[in-house]
PAMISE-55043 format. One line per 2 residues: number of its first residue (from 1); their letters; for each residue x, y, z of C-alpha. Coordinates in nm, 4 decimals. Layout:
% PAMISE-55043
NUM) A) X:Y:Z; ...
This chain:
% PAMISE-55043
1) MS) 0.0000:0.0000:0.0000; 0.1484:0.3396:-0.0964
3) DA) 0.2111:0.6095:0.1592; -0.0205:0.8987:0.0745
5) RE) 0.1285:1.1385:0.3302; 0.2442:1.4704:0.1937
7) VP) 0.6168:1.4792:0.1299; 0.7750:1.7616:0.3287
9) IP) 0.9472:2.0327:0.1275; 1.3131:2.0556:0.2265
11) PR) 1.4881:2.3884:0.2717; 1.6670:2.5002:-0.0436
13) RV) 1.7923:2.7979:-0.2357; 1.7113:2.8543:-0.6013
15) SV) 1.9223:3.0993:-0.8021; 1.8487:3.2293:-1.1499
17) QA) 2.1801:3.3783:-1.2556; 2.0492:3.5781:-1.5537
19) LA) 1.6880:3.6632:-1.6269; 1.5860:3.6122:-1.9886
21) RV) 1.3567:3.8352:-2.1972; 1.3884:4.1389:-1.9745
23) EG) 1.5788:4.4587:-2.0408; 1.9098:4.4670:-1.8568
25) EG) 2.1066:4.2406:-1.6275; 1.9257:4.0833:-1.3364
27) AL) 1.9060:3.7653:-1.1344; 1.6718:3.6037:-0.8857
29) RL) 1.7422:3.4239:-0.5597; 1.4805:3.2310:-0.3625
31) HV) 1.5225:3.1017:-0.0090; 1.2789:2.8238:0.0838
33) EH) 1.2198:2.7241:0.4451; 0.9319:2.5554:0.6308
35) GA) 0.7453:2.4917:0.3060; 0.7345:2.8549:0.1922
37) VT) 0.9441:3.1072:0.0056; 1.0768:3.3235:0.2840
39) TA) 1.2921:3.5500:0.0666; 1.2748:3.6466:-0.3007
41) EL) 1.5469:3.8860:-0.4113; 1.5385:4.0488:-0.7532
43) NI) 1.9104:4.1075:-0.7854; 1.9858:4.3905:-1.0272
45) YE) 2.3617:4.3694:-1.0652; 2.4022:4.5950:-1.3683
47) PP) 2.6586:4.8629:-1.2726; 2.5172:5.1983:-1.1612
49) RF) 2.4973:5.4438:-1.4493; 2.5266:5.7653:-1.2444
51) FE) 2.2925:5.9680:-1.4668; 2.1883:6.1941:-1.1808
53) AF) 2.5530:6.2689:-1.1077; 2.6669:6.3548:-1.4581
55) LR) 2.3619:6.5750:-1.5213; 2.4918:6.8113:-1.2527
57) GR) 2.6760:7.0993:-1.4110; 2.5082:7.0556:-1.7502
59) GA) 2.2751:7.3076:-1.9081; 1.9091:7.2394:-1.8443
61) HE) 1.8456:7.2735:-2.2173; 2.0535:6.9558:-2.2663
63) LP) 1.8317:6.7392:-2.0444; 1.5853:6.6167:-2.3114
65) DL) 1.8649:6.4663:-2.5189; 2.0722:6.3403:-2.2261
67) TA) 1.7913:6.1726:-2.0328; 1.6594:6.0075:-2.3496
69) RI) 1.9766:5.7955:-2.3503; 1.8676:5.6252:-2.0288
71) CG) 1.6486:5.3908:-2.2342; 1.6285:5.2995:-2.6019
73) IC) 1.2748:5.1626:-2.5662; 1.1151:5.4488:-2.3737
75) PV) 1.3280:5.7599:-2.4427; 1.0192:5.9788:-2.4848
77) AY) 0.9158:5.9142:-2.1256; 1.2481:6.0458:-1.9980
79) QM) 1.2337:6.3431:-2.2354; 0.8789:6.4355:-2.1345
81) SA) 0.9463:6.4197:-1.7601; 1.2701:6.6157:-1.8096
83) VA) 1.1248:6.9006:-2.0148; 0.8205:6.9267:-1.7898
85) AV) 1.0416:6.9477:-1.4800; 1.2631:7.2174:-1.6331
87) ED) 0.9583:7.4139:-1.7443; 0.8177:7.3821:-1.3925
89) AY) 1.1409:7.5303:-1.2551; 1.1261:7.8119:-1.5088
91) GV) 0.7597:7.8863:-1.4399; 0.6596:7.8034:-1.7985
93) TV) 0.3282:7.6566:-1.9074; 0.3497:7.5467:-2.2702
95) SE) 0.0709:7.6227:-2.5147; -0.2043:7.3684:-2.5663
97) PV) -0.0904:7.2838:-2.9235; 0.2587:7.2035:-2.7871
99) RL) 0.1124:6.9904:-2.5085; -0.1038:6.7941:-2.7495
101) LR) 0.1874:6.7371:-2.9863; 0.3877:6.5980:-2.6949
103) RL) 0.0954:6.3722:-2.6099; 0.0943:6.2503:-2.9694
105) LY) 0.4658:6.1683:-2.9505; 0.4065:5.9805:-2.6245
107) CG) 0.1368:5.7722:-2.7982; 0.4012:5.6519:-3.0429
109) EW) 0.6212:5.5313:-2.7586; 0.3383:5.3468:-2.5848
111) IE) 0.2521:5.1695:-2.9103; 0.6045:5.0534:-2.9928
113) SH) 0.7115:4.9708:-2.6361; 0.3976:4.7786:-2.5420
115) AL) 0.3969:4.5938:-2.8761; 0.7577:4.4876:-2.8249
117) HV) 0.6901:4.3587:-2.4743; 0.3655:4.1808:-2.5632
119) HL) 0.4857:3.9948:-2.8716; 0.8611:3.9516:-2.8322
121) LH) 0.9084:3.9207:-2.4577; 0.5885:3.8112:-2.2838
123) AP) 0.3582:3.6108:-2.5124; 0.6048:3.3179:-2.5373
125) DF) 0.5469:3.2552:-2.1645; 0.1778:3.1882:-2.2186
127) LG) 0.2169:2.9787:-2.5319; 0.4989:2.7560:-2.4089
129) YS) 0.7943:2.8842:-2.6100; 1.1435:2.9842:-2.5072
131) GM) 1.1288:3.3012:-2.7164; 0.9694:3.4912:-3.0004
133) AD) 1.1637:3.3108:-3.2741; 1.0303:2.9725:-3.1623
135) MA) 0.6802:3.1126:-3.1181; 0.6838:3.2607:-3.4694
137) RD) 0.7177:2.9157:-3.6258; 0.3690:2.8236:-3.5046
139) HA) 0.2132:3.1689:-3.4604; 0.3588:3.3675:-3.7491
141) AV) 0.0427:3.5721:-3.8026; 0.0379:3.6875:-3.4388
143) VE) 0.4039:3.7907:-3.4424; 0.3760:3.9635:-3.7796
145) RG) 0.0719:4.1574:-3.6606; 0.2600:4.2659:-3.3505
147) LR) 0.5569:4.3823:-3.5559; 0.3291:4.5827:-3.7866
149) IK) 0.1731:4.7545:-3.4863; 0.5168:4.8270:-3.3423
151) KA) 0.6276:4.9667:-3.6785; 0.3326:5.2086:-3.6730
153) GN) 0.4439:5.3347:-3.3330; 0.8002:5.3758:-3.4563
155) AL) 0.6765:5.5724:-3.7578; 0.4813:5.8061:-3.5324
157) MA) 0.7888:5.8665:-3.3166; 0.9992:5.9399:-3.6257
159) TV) 0.7425:6.1819:-3.7720; 0.6973:6.3836:-3.4526
161) GG) 1.0274:6.3213:-3.2749; 1.2710:6.3208:-3.5646
163) RE) 1.3750:5.9575:-3.5386; 1.2501:5.6289:-3.3957
165) VH) 1.5066:5.5852:-3.1181; 1.6232:5.8736:-2.8966
167) PI) 1.4132:6.1410:-3.0718; 1.5908:6.4696:-3.1365
169) NV) 1.3006:6.7120:-3.1911; 1.2086:6.7744:-2.8260
171) RV) 1.3315:7.0893:-2.6522; 1.2520:7.2885:-2.3420
173) GG) 0.9447:7.4932:-2.4312; 0.8241:7.2676:-2.7110
175) FY) 0.9796:7.1300:-3.0294; 1.2473:7.2398:-3.2748
177) RA) 0.9972:7.1973:-3.5573; 0.6345:7.0941:-3.5881
179) PS) 0.5353:6.8207:-3.8338; 0.3076:6.9251:-4.1158
181) VA) -0.0609:6.8432:-4.1270; -0.0036:6.6545:-4.4520
183) DL) 0.2700:6.4344:-4.3046; 0.0621:6.3400:-4.0022
185) RA) -0.2511:6.2677:-4.2021; -0.0551:6.0507:-4.4435
187) LA) 0.0833:5.8608:-4.1454; -0.2665:5.8189:-4.0062
189) TD) -0.3982:5.6734:-4.3333; -0.1015:5.4549:-4.4181
191) AL) -0.0036:5.3197:-4.0756; -0.2148:5.4172:-3.7760
193) EP) -0.5631:5.3362:-3.9055; -0.4648:4.9840:-4.0229
195) AR) -0.2800:4.9291:-3.6943; -0.5886:5.0302:-3.4944
197) EE) -0.7980:4.7666:-3.6713; -0.5307:4.5062:-3.6039
199) AI) -0.5079:4.6168:-3.2404; -0.8747:4.5307:-3.1882
201) EM) -0.8011:4.1740:-3.2947; -0.4862:4.1768:-3.0812
203) VR) -0.6921:4.2533:-2.7687; -0.9307:3.9697:-2.8517
205) WA) -0.6347:3.7351:-2.9018; -0.4736:3.8384:-2.5723
207) AT) -0.7974:3.7649:-2.3883; -0.7709:3.3977:-2.4935
209) LP) -0.4258:3.3406:-2.3398; -0.4118:3.0882:-2.0526
211) YP) -0.3798:3.3026:-1.7400; -0.2737:3.1480:-1.4081
213) DF) -0.5241:3.1872:-1.1266; -0.3266:3.4337:-0.9167
215) TH) -0.4035:3.7704:-0.7608; -0.2095:4.0094:-0.5405
217) DH) -0.3659:4.3045:-0.3634; -0.0967:4.5685:-0.4102
219) EL) -0.1733:4.9361:-0.3632; -0.1886:5.0696:-0.7186
221) VA) -0.0282:5.4069:-0.8006; -0.0628:5.6082:-1.1229
223) LW) -0.1216:5.9544:-1.2603; -0.4806:6.0715:-1.2810
225) TP) -0.6598:6.3492:-1.4648; -1.0362:6.4084:-1.4735
227) DE) -1.0675:6.4181:-1.8512; -0.7829:6.2199:-2.0130
229) YP) -0.6180:5.8818:-1.9772; -0.2814:5.9791:-1.8246
231) LE) 0.0278:6.0209:-2.0370; 0.2139:6.3481:-1.9966
233) RG) 0.0461:6.5127:-1.6945; -0.1687:6.4559:-1.3892
235) RL) -0.1789:6.4120:-1.0132; -0.0366:6.1016:-0.8475
237) RS) -0.3162:5.8903:-0.7026; -0.3488:5.5439:-0.5524
239) TG) -0.6154:5.2913:-0.4664; -0.5211:5.3526:-0.1028
241) GL) -0.6120:5.7221:-0.1024; -0.2902:5.8925:-0.2121
243) DV) -0.3582:6.2122:-0.4081; -0.0653:6.4517:-0.4566
245) AP) 0.0792:6.6892:-0.7133; 0.4139:6.5957:-0.8763
247) AA) 0.5958:6.8417:-0.6484; 0.4910:6.6297:-0.3482
249) FE) 0.6294:6.3030:-0.4874; 0.9207:6.2962:-0.2432
251) DA) 0.6862:6.3703:0.0463; 0.4806:6.0647:-0.0459
253) IS) 0.7432:5.8165:-0.1645; 1.0882:5.7354:-0.0320
255) EE) 1.3699:5.5231:-0.1701; 1.6148:5.3014:0.0129
257) QV) 1.9214:5.0988:-0.0772; 1.9071:4.7207:-0.0412
259) PH) 2.2154:4.4983:-0.0378; 2.1115:4.2781:-0.3311
261) ST) 2.0413:4.5477:-0.5917; 2.2170:4.8430:-0.7517
263) AL) 1.8717:4.9962:-0.8038; 1.6899:5.1595:-0.5140
265) HA) 1.3678:5.0238:-0.3699; 1.0717:5.2579:-0.3195
267) RL) 0.7852:5.2602:-0.0721; 0.5001:5.4877:0.0213
269) HA) 0.5679:5.6741:0.3451; 0.4045:5.5172:0.6507
271) RE) 0.3328:5.1967:0.4580; 0.5367:4.8787:0.4743
273) DP) 0.3591:4.6933:0.1946; 0.4890:4.7477:-0.1613
275) YL) 0.2977:4.9455:-0.4185; 0.2685:4.8875:-0.7929
277) TG) 0.2779:5.1333:-1.0796; 0.2189:5.0597:-1.4484
279) PL) -0.0655:4.9327:-1.6686; -0.2693:4.7647:-1.3924
281) AR) -0.2570:5.0831:-1.1855; -0.3410:5.3135:-1.4768
283) WA) -0.6366:5.0967:-1.5745; -0.7740:5.0729:-1.2199
285) LN) -0.7528:5.4470:-1.1591; -0.8396:5.5782:-1.5062
287) RE) -1.0640:5.3271:-1.6833; -1.3423:5.5826:-1.7218
289) TI) -1.1257:5.8252:-1.9208; -0.9797:5.5798:-2.1718
291) SP) -1.1136:5.6176:-2.5265; -1.4638:5.4761:-2.5825
293) LA) -1.3346:5.2282:-2.8406; -1.0700:5.0890:-2.6043
295) RE) -1.3196:5.0611:-2.3185; -1.5758:4.8927:-2.5433
297) VA) -1.3290:4.6273:-2.6591; -1.1996:4.5793:-2.3032
299) DE) -1.5555:4.5209:-2.1829; -1.6177:4.2826:-2.4719
301) VG) -1.3284:4.0577:-2.3679; -1.4141:4.0708:-1.9984
303) LE) -1.1306:4.2863:-1.8607; -1.2406:4.3677:-1.5082
305) PV) -1.2496:4.7360:-1.3959; -0.9802:4.6655:-1.1355
307) CR) -0.7490:4.3827:-1.2412; -0.5515:4.2215:-0.9591
309) NP) -0.3977:3.9388:-1.1606; -0.0496:4.0562:-1.2689
311) FR) -0.0439:3.7946:-1.5461; -0.3318:3.9815:-1.7115
313) AI) -0.1142:4.2928:-1.7396; -0.0411:4.1769:-2.0956
315) LV) -0.4114:4.2189:-2.1730; -0.4165:4.5682:-2.0218
317) RC) -0.1118:4.6571:-2.2314; -0.2965:4.5462:-2.5439
319) VE) -0.5927:4.7664:-2.4472; -0.3498:5.0558:-2.3952
321) IL) -0.2008:4.9967:-2.7413; -0.5498:5.0223:-2.8872
323) FA) -0.6094:5.3380:-2.6846; -0.2790:5.4957:-2.7954
325) LD) -0.3604:5.4320:-3.1615; -0.7124:5.5691:-3.1181
327) EA) -0.5835:5.8711:-2.9275; -0.3139:5.9385:-3.1885
329) LR) -0.5737:5.9379:-3.4638; -0.7946:6.1755:-3.2639
331) LI) -0.5048:6.4146:-3.2057; -0.4053:6.4055:-3.5729
333) AD) -0.7631:6.4715:-3.6848; -0.7692:6.7892:-3.4701
335) YE) -0.4052:6.8842:-3.5278; -0.3015:7.2424:-3.5804
337) PP) 0.0767:7.2986:-3.5880; 0.1932:7.5044:-3.2891
339) DP) 0.3134:7.8429:-3.4094; 0.5777:7.8943:-3.2888
341) PA) 0.6754:7.5315:-3.2234; 0.8387:7.6284:-2.8931
343) DD) 0.7325:7.8729:-2.6256; 0.9798:8.1107:-2.4621
345) AR) 1.1502:7.9326:-2.1700; 1.4123:8.1580:-2.0166
347) PR) 1.6337:8.0212:-1.7405; 1.5695:8.1244:-1.3850
349) EG) 1.6667:7.9840:-1.0491; 1.4225:7.7247:-0.9244
351) VG) 1.3303:7.3636:-0.8538; 1.1089:7.1754:-1.0960
353) HA) 0.9189:6.8485:-1.0612; 0.7351:6.6342:-1.3142
355) IT) 0.5764:6.2903:-1.3458; 0.4703:6.1273:-1.6703
357) EA) 0.3476:5.7762:-1.7463; 0.6188:5.5668:-1.9076
359) PR) 0.4855:5.2416:-2.0555; 0.6031:5.0653:-1.7380
361) GA) 0.4605:5.3221:-1.4963; 0.5013:5.6592:-1.3302
363) LY) 0.8380:5.8270:-1.3966; 0.9412:6.1126:-1.1660
365) QR) 1.2157:6.3711:-1.2253; 1.3251:6.6674:-1.0139
367) YE) 1.5891:6.9295:-1.0981; 1.7388:7.2197:-0.9084
369) ID) 1.8557:7.4819:-1.1596; 2.0487:7.8035:-1.1028
371) AG) 1.9842:8.1447:-1.2584; 2.2137:8.0657:-1.5500
373) GI) 2.0230:7.7488:-1.6446; 2.2795:7.5066:-1.4966
375) VR) 2.1599:7.1913:-1.3206; 2.2719:7.1827:-0.9586
377) SA) 2.0983:6.8628:-0.8508; 1.8929:6.5923:-1.0179
379) RI) 1.6729:6.3054:-0.9110; 1.5212:6.0424:-1.1403
381) VP) 1.2894:5.7694:-1.0091; 1.1996:5.5192:-1.2839
383) PT) 0.9011:5.2847:-1.2585; 1.1056:4.9644:-1.2373
385) SQ) 1.2789:5.0720:-0.9154; 0.9372:5.1560:-0.7705
387) NQ) 0.8060:4.8122:-0.8682; 1.0938:4.6001:-0.7378
389) RA) 0.9396:4.5339:-0.3970; 0.6060:4.4442:-0.5567
391) IE) 0.7787:4.2096:-0.8029; 0.9566:4.0327:-0.5185
393) AD) 0.6296:4.0019:-0.3276; 0.4621:3.8528:-0.6364
395) VR) 0.7390:3.5966:-0.6751; 0.7149:3.4911:-0.3093
397) AF) 0.3396:3.4464:-0.3274; 0.3388:3.2796:-0.6693
399) AT) 0.6269:3.0407:-0.6033; 0.5225:2.9092:-0.2616
401) PR) 0.2376:2.6824:-0.3820; 0.4629:2.5548:-0.6626
403) LQ) 0.7540:2.4344:-0.4527; 0.6952:2.0721:-0.5506
405) LA) 0.8260:2.1643:-0.8970; 1.1796:2.0772:-0.9981
407) DE) 1.4272:2.3624:-0.9723; 1.4317:2.4291:-1.3461
409) DL) 1.0518:2.4406:-1.3712; 1.0219:2.6562:-1.0593
411) AL) 1.2755:2.9003:-1.2019; 1.0737:2.9304:-1.5231
413) EC) 0.7552:3.0013:-1.3271; 0.9316:3.2720:-1.1285
415) ER) 1.0627:3.4316:-1.4456; 0.7074:3.4461:-1.5770
417) AI) 0.5988:3.6324:-1.2651; 0.8807:3.8842:-1.3109
419) RN) 0.8136:3.9407:-1.6810; 0.4534:4.0388:-1.6030
421) HD) 0.5913:4.3776:-1.5042; 0.8213:4.4281:-1.8062
423) PC) 1.1129:4.5307:-1.5842; 1.3466:4.7627:-1.7676
425) IS) 1.6812:4.6123:-1.6772; 1.8249:4.5348:-2.1730
427) CA) 1.7000:4.2179:-2.3200; 1.9010:3.9056:-2.2349
429) TH) 1.9023:3.6707:-2.5303; 2.0460:3.3675:-2.3545
431) FL) 1.8529:3.1292:-2.1321; 1.9002:3.0533:-1.7659
433) DL) 2.1917:2.9205:-1.5699; 2.0424:2.7713:-1.2556
435) TV) 2.2137:2.6701:-0.9324; 2.0534:2.5110:-0.6280
437) TG) 2.2229:2.4752:-0.2905; 2.1071:2.3480:0.0438
439) R) 2.1051:2.5483:0.3615
């Protein structure tokens, strides 16, 4: 007669030496004891880049181009937070045509960044493939559709920003030049309208993916405005009652160094539990202001008003792609070139703050600038550093009921939980090296 007693789970450590299909260099270490994951450490070991340090002493007018180099996938986010912070320090409010043109440029980044994550980095997890190349052999139409949508976003960034990667048309006060009505309308007809139709089918496809039954009740934090889905402006709100202007970011959120990461961890003041920024937070706090088409398709596929399953973030990203295409077409239809393309933004001594919504979440920048327009101090808080504690909490909760899995399978499941959040740490093309040691 077989012994049906549950086999106890021995203590062990599981180490993923290099995370695959994320941006940058990171690792994961799990410590298992008493049948549960007691510690999950997202180890970001990429060397510090010291951007805040080398921005000191530079002219504030250089910040849009310098900060864009922080990321090749979301340079617009860094540019938009930078120019808005400098303009805040200078006491400048840009004209509405300039603001709307910046919003249009931001739409391009959301389209290309989300499309890259959905189709090249994340979808293989749900369909059982090691990467996009393997997935494309059996799902060529899905991958090709995703690449066409991404290409439309790239084209929008090139038309408004001057080029697809690290745009060069953004300046303090506005733009160096405004695109013509004819160029934008041609782009709308040739690329954005077809991509919007394909994005509707993309949302329906994403809704059919096999999602694990897993939820985590993080406090969700995102920008909010009463009349627009947030991109380039707003107040910082949360599902726990936070509601502050960008200038109060550092009063609400603090960062701390942890031994296992070269990136700082963030937490809300007076709260020990982690918070989460990004698509799930934007959707929960701003569903009512997304475009009617995006909300209609989201309702059709059953996307709940507040989504607590981080694996369904891929579905929210697809809805946001549809929104960004729809919003871009609306902005182009109403477009009038700003004249002049840049407002007067004369240097003055001051401190400026700004938050915009990068594809991965809220991105804060603060600059202290002297009367000559020279940066005296800088602070940049990207969404991935804010999400690290929440990612680690997800891994602990998701891995614990799966500890009967072999080390290799458990490592793969943990990687899936991390990739839900599209952590920006450059894509690793190799697979995992895994080591397991006892206590």
